[in-house]
Each structure stands twice: as structure tokens, then as C-alpha cells.
N, C-alpha and C positions, 0 to 999 in steps of 0.2 A: 504494500500500500504506500503510495507516494505521500499522500496527506492523510494523517490519522488524527481526527478530533479527540480521540481518547488520550492523546499524549499532551494535550494542552497544558496540564498542570503536573506533568511528570518530568523530572530532570532526565536528560539522556544518559544512558549507561553503555559501557562497552563500545564507545565510539572509535571507529577505525582511525588510527593516527593520521593526521593531515586533513581530517574532515570534521574537526571540532567546530561547534557553533562559534560565531565571531560577530563583532560589531565594528563596522568601518565608519569613519567620519569622511563623508564624500560630498564634494561640491558638484552640483549638477548644472550643466550649461543650459541657459535659457535667455533669449532676448539679448544676447551679447554680454551677459554677465554670468557669474557662477553663484547660484543660490545655495544656502546652507542646507546640508542634508546628511543623512546617515543611511546605512544599509545593514540590516541584520541578516546573517546567513544561518541556516539550520545545520544540525548535525547530519552526517552521512554523505556518502559519495553520490555521484550522478547529478543530473539536472533537477532543479526544483522550480515549482511555479513561483512567480513573482507577484506580490501584492504591493501596490503603491497606495499609501495612506495619505489622504487629503484632509487637512484640518479646516476648521470653520473660521468664523469672523469674530474677533480678530485673530484667534488662535490660542487663547488661554487653555482650552481643552485640546490636547494633542492626540489623545486616544492611543498612547504608547503602551498601555496595558493590553489593549486589543492587538497591537502590533506584536508584542512579545508572545502572546498566546498563539497567534498564527505562525510565528517562527517556530514555537515548540511543536506545533502540529506538522511542520515540514515545509513551510514556505519561506522563500526569501522575502523580506519585507523592507521596503524603502519608505523613507519619510523625508519631507523637505519643507522649508518655509518659502512661500511665494516671493517673488520679487517685491522688495520694499517692506517685507514683513519680518519682524523680530530679528533685525540685523542683516537680512539678506540684502545685497546691493540692488539698486534700481528703484523704481517707483511702484507703489502698490496701486492697483486698479482691478476692477472686476474683469476687464478685458485681459489683463495679465494673468489673473487667476485661472482663466480658461485657456490661455496659451501655454502656461508652464507645465501642466500635466502632459501635453503632447511632446514637449521637449524632453521630459524625463523618460517617457516611453521610448522615444527615438534613441536616447542615450543607451538604454539597456538593450535595445535591439541591435546595436552596433556589434558585429561579430566578435571582436576582441574583448569587449566588455562582457558580453553574454558568456563567453568561454571562461574568462577570468573568474567570474562569480557564479558559474554553473547555473545560469538563468535558462529556464525552459521558455523560450520566446513564443511558443505556441500557447502558453498558459499564463498570460499576463492579466491581472485583475486590478481594478481601481476600487478602493473602498473609501468613501468620503462621508464626513459628518457635517450636517447643517450646510454652510456655504460649500464645504468640501463635497457634500452630496450633490449639490447643484453642479459643481465642476465635474464630478464623476458621471452623472447622467448625461450632461451635454458632451463630454468627451466621448463617452460610449456611443452617443448618437452620431458623432462625426467620424468615427473610425470603425473599420471592419476587422481589425486585427487584434481586438481584445477578446479574452475568453469570457469575461463577464464584468459587470459594474454593479456596485452596491451603493445605495444611498441610505445612510442612517439619519433619520429625521431630516431629509433634504429640504432646503429652503428655496422656494420658487421665487426668485428675485423679480422675474418679469411680472408674475401675477400680483405679488405684494406691492410693487411700484404702481401698477395700473389700478389696483384697488384703492390705494392711498390717494391717487390723483383724482378719483371720483368724488372725494369728500374733502372740502377745504380744511377742516380740523385734522383729519387724518393725514392729509398732505403736509400740513405744518409739522405734525409730530414726526412723520417719516423723514422730512428734511432735517429736523433737529438731530435725529439719530445718524443719518447718513452724512450729514455735513459737519459733525462734531470732530474736533481734533482727537486723534487716538495716538498715544505715545508709542504704541507697538508698531504702527504703520507709518511709512514715509509716503506722503501724498504729494503729487505735483502741485496741487492746490486744493483747498477745502471742498470744492464742489465737484471734484473729479468723479466721485462715485455716483452722484446724482446725474452728472452729464452722461456717464456710461449707461445708466438705467434709462434716461430719456432717449438715448440713441438706439438702444438695443432691446428694450423690454419685450417687444413683440416677438423677436426671434429667439429670446431666451426663455419664453414660456415653456413649462414642462409639457403641456399638451402639444406644443409644436414639435417636440422631440419624438413623439410616439411613432410616426411613420418611419423615422430613421432608426428606431429601436426595435421595430418589428422583426421577429425571428431571433433576437439576441437575448442572452440570459441576463436578467436583472434581479437583484435582491433589494427589497424595499422594506424599511422599518418605519412604522408609525407609532407614536407614543401618546396615550390618552391624556396625560397631564402636561403635554408640551404647550407652553405659552408662546413659543417662537415659531417653530414649524407646525402650526396648528393643524389638526386633523382635517377640519372643514375647508381650509384654504389651500394647504400645501400637499396633503397626503391623499385623502380620499378621492378627490377629482382625478389626480394622476393615476392612482391605482385603477380606478374604473376605466379610464381612457386606455391605459396600457393593456388591461385584460381584453377589452373590446378590440384593440388594435393589433393583436397578434404578438405582443411582447411575451417572451417566456419568463413570466414574472413569478417569483416566490415572495410572498408577503408575510411579514412578521409584525404582530401588534402586541405591545406590552403596556401595562398600566404604570407608566413611569414618566419622568420629566424629560426636558430637552436633552440634558446631558446623561440621561439614563443612569443616574447615580446608584440606583438599587437593582440594576439589571446588567451590570458590566459583564458578568460571567455568561449570562444567557445570550447576550449579543455576540460575544466572542465565539461561543459554541455554535450558534446558528450560522455565523459566517464560515467557520471552519467546516461545518457539515455541508454547507452549500458548495464550497470550493471542492471538497472531497468528492462530492457527487458528480462534479463536472470533469475532474481530471483523473480519477482512479479508474 
């Protein structure tokens, strides 16, 4: 078995010398700069699937416990900070958030990189939380070379922006959030995120991705107590559209909050089982 969810919380034993698990500090090229990142490699010889973890906005929650669990199960796991986020060079924008995952995928598909880290380039997955789920779904819609994409409480920026603009009070509140200075993010100017949303909200709608996700494997998590990626706006409409539109959707629903604070193990196990079912 290549990926074994039962090994999530079991330390590897009797590892063949030279194939011990390891963590590399790796800069990933994107947009002419090197963003800060890391790669966790699992125990054992041979090629392993690659999971790329995409964090949310602004990235306080990194989901590295999930990353460690997937590494224990037998996956290579990459993590990075988008351009302009948490010390990565460049400017932060939603456009860059959507460009950076493509660059990281291409980096790992480079033959010499894939060989060095024993990457199974036929089995590359994106797993994103909140804004990272937005990036995961849109990247999966745009590419045909990913084995699957996962959205953990993904945030539909297109729908949220359009909904906010329909009501003056909501539009003011949304602008206050998206236009605020965030010390974790380097913005070209304070309105760059709102400008991004004004220019691209229609094309970024989750519903608009469904035709391009048809026939592809998608794992979706929705959380009943989520006050950010709410079920009625961000999750349920996309779930229904995806099922009707031919997406190979696995849906997981838990009674937890946006950061799934009391369902960390459940989420990790569900992702590992989903990956195992696709690659084994």
C-alpha cells in the first residue's frame, strides 16, 4: 500500500537506511521570486504522491498538523507562503494566490526535482483551507494534470464580493475587512484586494468552476459552525452544483468551526483515506 491512513499516528519503524523521513527548507520559484516553503518526505523507498498544502487568509492557520499526518500516511507534503505573505518576497494579491500554486506544481514536475525527492508526478494533490481552498478549487479547474483537489471550508471570494456589493452596509463592512492593513501581508496598496475582486469576481465564482471540474476528483469539507465559509453561501451551493455537474465529489460535513478546532484528526483521516482510495 502506497498511502496507508492507519499509519497517520504511528512512528515509522525498521526504515531502510537512506529512506528516512526528512524535512527540507525549500524556496519555490514563482513570479520571478523565491517564496518561503518546506517539503516533508515520508519514510520508505520508491515514489510517493505529493500533497501541496495551501493556507488561508492571512495564514495564521497553516494546517501543518494535517501536513504531518499525510506525511506519516506516505505522502510527500509541500507547504509555502504566497508571494508577499509572512516574509515571502513580492506583493500579496488574490491574483498571486492563484498563480503561485501553478508555479509550485511546475517546480515539482521538473524531472530532476521529481527524481531528487521521489515525487510521483502522476499523483499530485492540492489541499487548501479557506482562501487556500479557493486556490485549490480554481487551480484544479484550470489544470488537467492533478490527481485531485481538496477544499477545507473553501471561501468563495467571487460570491462573497458580489453578495456584499448588493447591500450598501455589507459592502462597507467587506471593504473594511479587505482594505485593512495586515502586518502579515505586503500589499502594493491598501485597495489591491478589492481591485482584484472587482476585476475578477465573476470568473472566480465557485459555480463557474464546475464545468472545468467535471470528471475530476474533488474532496469538499463543510462545517456547520463556520462563520466565515458559511454553509449557505460558500459550501452548499457549490456542493449541489458540483454533484449536478459531473464532478467526482466526496463531501464531508462536520459540526465544527472554520478552523475545525475539534475535528483536526477527523479531517486528517478523511483526506488520507480519500488520497489512498485514488492512488492505491
